[in-house]
N, C-alpha and C positions, 0 to 999 in steps of 0.2 A: 569807377567810383560809385555810380548809381547802383550797380548790382551789390556792392559791399554794403551800401545803405540799406537796401531792401533786405538783404540777409541779416543785417544787425537788428532790424525790426522784427524779423520772424523767429530768430533764434532765441532759445531761453537765456542765453548768456551773451547779451549783446556787447558786453565790455571788451570781449576778445577781438571784436572787429572794429572797435573805435580807432585803434592806431592805424588799421589797414585803411579806413576811410580817409583819415587825415594824410596819410602818405600818398595816396592816390590823388587826393585834392591837391596837395603841394606839387606833385609831379605834373599833374594836368596843367596847373596854373603856370608853372615854369615853362612848360612846352608851348603854351599858347603865346606867353610873353616873348619867347624866343622867336616865334614865327613872325612877330612884328618888329622886334627891336634887336634880334641877334642874341645868340646864347650868352655872350659876355655881359651885356647889359641886363639881360633877364636874370641871370645868376647873381649879379650885383645887387639888383633891386630886391630879390628874394632874400638874399643874405642880410641886407640892411634891415628889412622888416623883421626877419627872424631875430637879429641881434637886438633890436629895439624892444621887441616883445619879451625876449628872454630877460633883458636887463630890467624892464618894468616889473616882471613877475619876481625876479630875484629880490629886488628892492621891496616889493610888495609883501612878500611872505615874511620878511624880517622887520619891516616898520609899519605896515598897514597902509603906506602911501604908494600909489595914489588911489587904490581901489577900496580900501577898508581892511579890517583884520580878518585874515583867512589863512588857510593851510591846505596842502595837498595831502591826500591819503597815500599810502604806499601802492595803490593799485596800478597807476601808470608808471612804467619804468622804461628806460633809466631816468634818474632824477639828479643830475649833477647840480649841486648847490640848492637842492630841495625843489627844483623846477623841472617837471617832466619835459624831455625833449620834444615830445610830440605836441605839447602845448605851444612851444616856439615855432614849430613847423606850421601849426594852424594859423598863427599870426602871419606868417609869410604867404601862405596859400590864398587865404581870404584877403589878406592885405592887397595883393595883386589884383584880385577879382574886384575888390571895392574901389580900387583906383581906377580900373577900367570903366566901371560904372560912372564914377565922378568925371572921367574924361569925356564920356558921352554927354553927360548933362551939363557940364561946364567946359566946353572945348577950348576957351580962351586961356585956361590955366591960371596959376597963381593961387593966392589964399582962399579964393571961393571954391576953387577945385578941391583944395586940401580939406576945407570944411565939409563939402559934400561927401568926399570919400570917408572921412572920419565919422560922419553921421550914418553912412551906409554900413561901415564896418561895425559900429556900435549897435545898429539894428539887428545884426546877426546875434549879438550876445543876448537879446531878448529870448532867443531860443536856446543859445548855448549854456547859459548858466543854469537855468531850471533843469535842463536835460542832464548836465554833469552832476548836479546835486542829487537827482534821483538815482543816479548810477553809483553814488558815493565816491566820486573822484576827487572832490574838495569840500571843505566845510567853511561855513562863515561863523565867526565867534559870536556874533550877536543877531544874525539873521536880519531880515528886512521885510518891507511891505509887498515886494513882488516875488511871490513863491519862495520867500526866505532869502531873497537877495537884496542887500541894502542899496539905497539910491547912490550912495558914494561910489559904488562899483561902476555904474554907467557914466558918472562924471569922470572917473579914471580912465574908462574906456575911451571916452571922447578925447581926452588929453593925450594919452598914448597913441591913439589912432591918428591924431593930427600929426604927430612926429613921424609916424609910419608913412602917411601920405605925402608929406614934405620930402622925405628921404627918397621914396619911390619916384616922385615927380622930378626930382633933381637928376635922377639916373636915367630914367626912360621917358619922362614927360615930354610931350611935343605939343606946342601951341597949334591949335586948329588942325589936329591930326586925328584921323578916324581910330577909335579905340579898337582893341581886339575883340572881335565878335565871340571868340571862344571864351574869354575871360568874363564877358558880360553874360554869356549863357551859364557859366559855372555858378555865378552869383544867383541867377534865376532858378536854376535847378536846386541849389541849396535852399532857397526860399520855399519852393514847391514841396520838396521832400520833408523838410522840418514841419511845415504846416500840416501835411498829410499824416505824418508820424504822431504829432501831438493830438490831432483831432480824431484819428481813427486806429492807430497802430499801438501806440504805447498802453500799457495796462497799469493803472487806470489812465484813461485819456485826459488831457487837460486842454479844453477848448479855449480857456482864457488866454493861455500862452499861444495857442495856435492863432487866435485872433490878433493879439498884439504884435507877435513876431510876423505873422503873415502880412498884416497890413503895412508894418514898417518896412520890411525888406521888399514886399510886393510893390510898394509905391516907388521905390528906387529902381527895381528891376523894370518895371513897365515904363517909367520915364526914360531910362536909359535905352531900352529897346526901341522905343519910338524915335528917340533922337539918333540912335545908331542906324536905323533903317526908316527914314521918314517916308511917308507916302508921297 
C-alpha cells in the first residue's frame, strides 16, 4: 500500500493508482482485523462499513443529504448506481482502521468509542476531499470554504461515520480488549503519507491541507499509539 502511494505521487498520472491504493488499504485492513477477530467477523465488519458507506453515497448523489450537493465524474469505474465501488471500499478499509484507533482511545466501548471513531474517520476526509477534487474525481455544486468543500460535507461524514463505527463495534467490538496494532498502524501511515504528499509531493503543494489534516489525523494516531503501547 505504501509503495503504491509513493508511486502515485511520483507518476504523472496518479489517478491510475488511486484504485490500487484503496484495494491494498482494504485488503490490509481486513487482514489485520481477521488476525484479531477471525475472518468471519472481520469480513462482516468490513462489509457492514462498505454497505453503509455505499448507501450514504447513493443517497447523497441523488438528494444532497447528508453531505451536500455533489456528483462523481466518470473517472472512477465501475459506478453502480452512480457511486464508484472503490469509494465504498475506502469506507470499509478506513472504517476498520478508525475503529481500531477509537478502541485504543476508548477501551470501554459504547457511544464514546463510536464518537471517537467517527471523528477519527472524518479527520481523514480533511485530506481526502481536497485530494479527490484536485484529481477531478468528484465535484461540488456550490463549493465551500475548505478548498472548495462545504462544511455540510464534514457534518455528513460525522453522521455516516457514527453509523459505521456502531456497526463495526457490534460485530467485532470488545470491551477492554487490546485493538489491532496493524489497524492502528494503517491509520498512522495514512496520516503521515497524506501530510507529506500535500506538503512536499503534490504540484502545487497545499500546506494548509497538510497542516489541518496532519494535525487532526496525527492527534488521533498519537493518542491511539500511546494508549495501545503505554510506557
